Every structure is written in structure tokens, then in C-alpha cells.
N, C-alpha and C positions, 0 to 999 in steps of 0.2 A: 501491498501498498502504501504513495504516496500523497505526500499532501502536501500543495503549491499556491503560495498566493501573487498576485497582480502586485502586494507593496513589498516583496521582497519577505515580506517578513520569515525565521524560522523555526515562528512559539504558533502553537497550533491547541488548542480547548476544546474539549468528546466533552460532549454534552447529551451520556443515556436517561430517558424518561424508565423513572421503574417501577409499580406497583402501586396499584389502592388496596389499601387493608381492608374492613368489611369486623369493627367491635362488636362485642357483647357490651353488657354495663360494667362490667371487672374486670377490662381493657384488653383480652384475650381474642384472636383474631377467629375472626371464626370463619372466615374467608377473602376472599384477597378473587382482584381480577389484574390484567397486567390496562394497565394502562395506553398505553404506545409504547412499542417494545426500539419506534425506532432511533437510529445516534445519528446523532448528530457535533458535525464536527466548524467549529470559526474559527478566525486565524486573532492569534493573541493583541497584536499589534492593534488593527483596522474595527473586528468585529467583526469583517465577509462572511457569511456560512457557505462551505467548505463543501463540494462534492469529493473524494478520494479516490482515486484513480488508479487501475491499481495493474500495474504492468512495472 
């Protein structure tokens, strides 16, 4: 995988959205769902959303 940004940055942010948990009144997890399993990458310098290239 290769991350490149037009601004020339060498630092990137990986953001992963995890799961939504459903708790009972005791705070125990009774169910959960994946909210969004998409991985997002952002340029650390300019904040541009990246799409990794796979070569």
C-alpha cells in the first residue's frame, strides 16, 4: 500500500470507525453492530482524504 498526497506530506492519519454497542441497565453489552467498517486515510499536513494505491 502506498499513500501519496499532492502537498508532498510523508505523514498520514488512519481513521477506522468501530462498532456501536447496546448496553443493558447494568452497563453490560447485550448486542453490538458494526457502524461502519470503512477505513479512511487523511493527509496529516493538509487534511485531504487519501485513497491508498495498491502497487
